[in-house]
C-alpha positions in Angstrom: 61.1 11.7 98.6 61.7 9.6 101.6 62.1 11.2 105.0 65.6 9.6 105.3 67.2 12.2 103.1 69.3 14.9 104.8 69.0 17.1 101.8 66.6 15.9 99.1 67.6 16.7 95.5 65.4 18.9 93.4 64.1 16.2 91.1 61.5 18.4 89.5 64.1 20.9 88.3 66.3 17.9 87.3 63.6 16.3 85.2 62.9 19.7 83.5 66.6 20.4 82.8 66.6 23.4 85.1 69.8 22.7 87.1 73.4 23.8 86.7 76.0 21.3 85.7 77.2 21.1 89.3 73.7 20.5 90.6 73.1 17.8 87.9 76.3 16.1 89.1 75.1 16.2 92.7 71.7 14.7 91.8 73.3 12.1 89.5 75.5 11.0 92.5 72.4 10.8 94.8 70.4 8.8 92.2 73.2 6.3 91.8 72.6 5.2 95.4 68.9 6.0 96.0 66.3 3.7 94.4 63.4 5.7 95.9 64.5 8.9 94.1 65.1 7.0 90.9 61.5 5.8 91.1 60.2 9.3 91.8 62.3 10.7 88.9 60.8 8.1 86.5 57.3 9.3 87.6 58.2 12.9 87.1 59.6 12.2 83.7 56.4 10.5 82.7 54.4 13.6 83.8 56.7 16.0 82.0 56.4 13.9 78.9 52.6 14.2 79.1 52.8 17.9 79.6 54.8 18.2 76.4 51.8 16.8 74.5 49.5 19.6 75.6 49.3 22.4 73.0 50.7 25.7 74.2 47.5 27.5 73.3 45.8 25.5 76.1 47.9 27.3 78.7 47.5 30.7 77.1 43.8 30.7 76.4 42.5 28.3 79.0 40.7 25.1 78.2 38.5 24.8 75.1 34.8 24.9 75.3 33.8 22.0 77.5 37.4 21.8 78.6 36.6 21.8 82.2 35.4 18.2 81.8 38.6 17.4 79.8 40.8 18.9 82.6 38.8 17.0 85.3 39.2 13.7 83.4 43.0 14.3 82.9 43.5 15.1 86.6 41.5 12.0 87.6 43.6 9.9 85.2 46.9 11.2 86.6 45.7 10.7 90.1 44.7 7.1 89.4 48.0 6.4 87.7 49.9 7.9 90.6 48.0 5.7 93.1 48.8 2.7 90.9 52.5 3.6 90.9 52.5 4.0 94.6 50.7 0.7 95.1 53.2 -1.1 92.9 56.1 0.5 94.8 54.7 -0.6 98.1 54.3 -4.2 96.8 58.0 -4.3 96.0 
């Protein structure tokens, strides 16, 4: 979120469908006029889409044997993608 927002919308809850209809309408109105928040929402939706691909058992039982390496690789990849997205946004 940029520091120019008087009251930043809760884009995380919006992306996950956790807002009331009135809150959704407020965020929709904000998004209609704020390119920065639309970009952030796109990134959040990409992450939530990736989370949907993780089996529920992973969250209940922890990572599989050798999963620590898997988790570290996933975190490293997400961070690299985030840095790339931020770099592309700065170039615009």
